[in-house]
C-alpha positions in Angstrom: -90.9 44.1 9.4 -89.7 42.3 12.1 -87.8 38.7 12.4 -89.5 35.8 14.1 -89.4 32.0 13.7 -92.7 29.9 12.9 -93.5 29.6 16.7 -93.0 33.4 17.2 -95.1 34.5 14.6 -97.9 32.2 15.5 -97.7 34.0 19.4 -98.0 37.5 17.5 -100.5 36.2 15.5 -102.9 35.5 18.4 -101.9 38.2 20.9 -102.8 40.6 17.8 -106.3 39.1 17.6 -106.6 39.0 21.4 -105.6 42.4 21.7 -108.4 43.3 18.6 -111.0 41.1 20.1 -112.2 40.5 23.5 -113.6 37.4 22.0 -111.1 35.7 21.1 -109.8 32.8 24.0 -107.3 30.2 23.8 -107.9 26.7 25.7 -105.6 23.7 25.8 -103.3 21.5 27.3 -100.9 23.6 29.6 -101.7 26.4 27.2 -101.6 29.1 30.1 -98.9 28.7 32.6 -96.8 26.7 31.0 -97.0 28.6 27.7 -98.1 25.2 25.4 -96.1 22.5 25.2 -93.4 24.5 22.6 -94.3 27.5 24.4 -96.0 29.2 21.3 -98.5 30.8 23.6 -96.0 32.0 26.3 -96.6 34.8 28.2 -100.1 35.6 26.9 -102.2 34.2 30.2 -100.0 36.7 32.0 -100.9 39.4 29.8 -104.9 38.7 28.9 -106.0 36.7 32.0 -106.8 32.8 32.9 -110.3 33.7 31.5 -109.1 33.6 28.2 -105.7 31.6 27.9 -107.2 28.1 29.7 -105.4 25.3 30.8 -107.7 22.0 30.2 -107.0 18.9 31.1 -105.8 16.2 28.8 -108.7 15.5 26.9 -108.7 16.5 23.4 -112.6 15.0 23.1 -113.1 17.5 25.6 -111.2 20.5 24.3 -113.1 20.2 21.1 -116.1 20.0 22.6 -115.8 23.3 24.5 -114.3 25.1 21.8 -117.1 24.4 19.8 -119.7 25.5 22.7 -117.7 28.7 22.7 -118.6 29.4 19.3 -121.8 28.7 19.1 -122.5 31.3 22.1 -120.4 34.0 20.1 -116.4 33.7 21.0 -113.7 32.7 18.9 -111.9 29.7 20.6 -108.4 28.8 19.6 -107.9 25.0 20.6 -104.6 23.7 20.8 -103.9 20.0 20.4 -100.6 19.3 21.2 -99.8 16.7 18.7 -101.7 16.0 15.4 -101.5 12.7 16.3 -103.7 12.9 19.2 -106.4 14.9 17.3 -108.4 11.7 16.4 -109.6 11.7 20.0 -111.4 14.7 18.9 -113.3 13.5 15.5 -117.1 13.6 16.8 -116.6 16.8 18.0 -114.8 18.4 15.0 -116.7 16.4 12.0 -119.8 15.4 13.6 -120.1 18.9 15.7 -118.2 21.8 14.7 -118.2 21.1 10.6 -122.1 20.4 10.3 -124.1 23.3 12.5 -124.0 25.8 10.0 -125.6 23.4 7.8 -128.4 21.5 10.5 -129.4 25.4 10.8 -129.3 26.8 7.5 -126.9 29.6 8.5 -128.3 30.6 11.8 -125.4 29.1 13.4 -121.6 29.2 12.7 -118.8 27.9 14.6 -115.7 30.2 14.3 -113.4 28.4 16.0 -109.7 27.2 15.2 -107.7 23.9 15.7 -104.2 24.2 16.0 -102.4 20.9 15.5 -98.3 20.6 15.3 -97.8 18.1 12.7 -95.9 16.5 10.1 -92.3 13.9 10.7 -88.4 15.2 10.6 -88.2 15.6 14.7 -87.6 11.8 15.2 -90.6 12.3 17.5 -92.0 8.7 16.6 -95.5 7.8 15.7 -97.4 9.6 17.8 -95.8 13.4 17.2 -95.2 12.7 13.5 -98.8 12.4 11.9 -99.9 13.8 8.6 -103.8 13.9 9.1 -104.8 16.3 6.4 -106.6 13.5 4.2 -109.1 12.5 7.0 -110.4 16.3 7.7 -110.0 17.4 3.8 -113.0 14.6 3.5 -115.2 15.5 5.8 -116.4 19.0 4.9 -117.2 22.0 6.3 -113.7 22.7 7.3 -110.9 24.9 6.0 -107.4 23.9 6.3 -104.4 25.3 6.3 -100.2 24.5 6.2 -98.6 27.5 6.9 -94.3 26.8 5.2 -93.1 29.9 6.8 -93.3 32.7 9.6 -95.0 34.7 7.5 -97.2 32.9 6.1 -98.0 31.4 9.9 -98.8 35.2 10.8 -101.3 35.4 7.8 -102.9 32.4 8.0 -103.6 31.9 11.6 -105.1 35.6 11.4 -107.5 34.5 8.6 -108.2 31.5 10.7 -109.2 33.2 13.5 -111.9 35.6 11.6 -113.3 33.2 9.7 -116.5 32.0 10.3 -116.5 28.4 10.2 -114.3 26.1 12.0 -110.5 26.3 10.2 -107.8 23.4 11.2 -104.2 25.0 11.0 -101.6 21.9 10.6 -98.4 23.7 11.7 -94.9 22.2 10.7 -93.3 21.2 13.9 -89.8 20.7 11.9 -90.1 24.1 11.1 -91.0 25.8 14.6 -87.9 27.1 15.2 -85.4 26.1 12.3 -86.9 28.4 10.1 -86.5 32.2 10.7 -87.7 35.3 8.4 -89.3 38.9 8.1 -92.7 39.3 9.0 -95.3 42.0 8.4 -97.2 41.8 11.6 -99.5 44.9 10.7 -102.6 42.5 11.3 -102.9 41.3 7.5 -104.3 37.9 7.0 -103.4 35.5 3.8 -106.6 34.8 2.1 -107.8 31.0 2.9 -107.1 29.1 -0.4 -104.9 31.4 -2.1 -101.4 29.2 -3.0 -97.9 31.3 -3.5 -95.4 30.6 -6.1 -92.7 30.4 -4.6 -90.3 29.9 -7.6 -91.7 30.3 -10.7 -90.4 28.4 -14.0 -91.8 27.1 -17.2 -91.0 23.4 -17.9 -92.8 21.5 -14.8 -95.4 22.4 -11.6 -94.4 20.8 -8.1 -97.0 21.1 -5.9 -96.4 20.9 -2.4 -97.5 22.3 1.5 -95.5 22.2 4.9 -92.0 21.1 5.2 -92.2 19.5 2.1 -92.2 22.6 0.1 -88.4 23.2 1.4 -87.3 20.2 0.2 -88.5 20.9 -3.2 -88.2 24.6 -3.5 -83.9 23.4 -3.1 -84.7 20.4 -5.4 -85.7 22.8 -8.2 -83.3 25.4 -7.8 -80.4 22.6 -7.6 -82.2 21.2 -11.0 -82.2 24.5 -12.2 -78.6 24.3 -13.6 -79.3 21.4 -16.1 -81.1 23.2 -19.4 -85.1 22.2 -19.5 -85.1 21.8 -15.9 -86.9 25.2 -15.0 -89.6 23.8 -12.4 -92.3 26.3 -10.9 -92.7 25.6 -6.9 -96.6 26.0 -5.7 -96.9 26.0 -2.0 -100.6 25.5 -2.1 -100.5 27.0 2.3 -104.5 26.0 2.1 -105.6 22.6 1.3 -109.5 23.7 1.8 -110.3 24.9 -0.3 -107.2 24.7 -2.4 -106.1 27.1 -5.3 -107.4 25.2 -8.2 -107.1 28.3 -10.6 -103.5 28.9 -9.7 -102.9 24.7 -10.3 -104.4 24.9 -13.0 -103.0 27.7 -15.1 -99.7 26.6 -14.1 -99.8 22.8 -15.5 -101.2 24.5 -18.4 -98.2 26.2 -19.0 -95.5 23.6 -18.4 -97.6 20.5 -19.4 -96.3 18.6 -16.2 -96.9 17.9 -12.5 -95.4 16.2 -9.7 -96.9 16.5 -6.1 -95.1 16.0 -2.9 -96.6 15.5 0.5 -95.3 13.5 3.7 -98.4 11.7 4.5 -98.9 7.9 2.7 -99.4 7.9 -1.0 -103.1 5.9 -1.7 -105.7 8.1 -1.1 -103.4 11.1 0.2 -104.3 14.6 -0.7 -101.9 14.6 -3.2 -104.6 11.4 -5.5 -107.5 14.4 -5.2 -104.7 17.3 -6.5 -103.8 14.9 -9.4 -107.6 14.3 -9.8 -108.4 18.1 -10.4 -105.1 18.4 -12.5 -106.3 15.6 -14.9 -109.9 16.9 -15.2 -109.1 20.6 -15.9 -105.6 20.2 -17.6 -105.7 16.8 -19.2 -105.1 18.2 -23.1 -102.1 20.0 -21.6 -100.2 17.2 -20.2 -97.1 16.1 -21.9 -96.8 13.0 -19.3 -98.2 11.7 -16.4 -98.5 13.2 -12.8 -96.1 12.2 -10.6 -96.6 11.9 -6.7 -94.0 11.7 -4.0 -95.4 10.8 -0.4 -94.5 8.8 2.3 -95.1 4.4 2.0 -98.5 3.0 3.1 -97.1 2.3 6.4 -97.8 3.6 9.9 -94.9 5.9 10.9 -92.0 4.3 12.6 -92.2 4.1 16.3 -88.7 5.5 17.1 -86.3 7.3 14.3 -85.8 6.4 10.8 -87.8 9.4 9.8 -85.4 9.7 6.8 -86.3 6.4 5.2 -89.9 7.3 5.7 -90.6 10.9 4.6 -89.8 11.7 0.6 -86.1 13.2 0.6 -84.2 15.4 -2.0 -83.2 12.1 -4.5 -86.9 11.0 -4.9 -87.8 14.3 -5.5 -85.6 14.9 -8.3 -86.1 11.4 -9.3 -89.8 12.1 -10.0 -88.9 15.0 -11.9 -86.3 13.2 -13.8 -89.2 11.0 -14.9 -91.4 13.8 -16.1 -89.1 15.1 -17.8 -87.6 12.1 -19.6 -90.9 10.8 -20.2 -91.7 9.9 -23.8 -95.1 8.6 -25.4 
């Protein structure tokens, strides 16, 4: 076990796979000489050479297109988009290229590529540097999507993404990059895509989240546990596409209550899909309406104000209290 930040865990996963498999390559803006905008790929070009760690122009569509072509010809590219706010420039290549070749060719071709996209707010980075674009890409079909919230998950999920035969989008938690440190089992063991983690067992309510918000939800759950009848189970999804339907359903069937928390806007957000799935599978077990805590249906603030836009602990606690106190 090695102590790592989230950034260090991501770098360790890429280094491990590049050493293990010569088909793994990295491309993106400043990923080589500079080691990436956050230094996630620092030292990898020196170790593996400029043919495997490739600096590109500032062109997200071109980065994605080159990665698709590399994957079709047998490589396993890891394409870095500097911030997920810029990923939409690559939308056509990802959603009408990478995700469709397996289905258009009857399985004759696959596109084993990874898109790394630093995501989420909390760093006062303004509109372009604080996006939560998961709903757009979950809806398109054909792409796996993972969201780590710990160093171990960053390591294990990125390994799984690199080894997967289909395109996988890794939405990385920018606010946790350097602030969260933990022990990482860096022996090359991947975490299964589609497997949620129960980070706090409980019996009275299920709180479901992913990414940086998991830590706020867990803190609220621990604080509210001082009150009788507030034994909250916290589930970190880790994977959004596919998500762990069985784990979620089993938890809600036991607790009878669900609150979903994410920092993307509320309407048509990923939380709505989670709520609909639970309603279809566990409606008869629910003691109250499903609660959702999310950002307002507005663009992210251009300059500062993160604390007003993103869900906070007070709003999470209020949603939990509403669920616990609901009376038919």
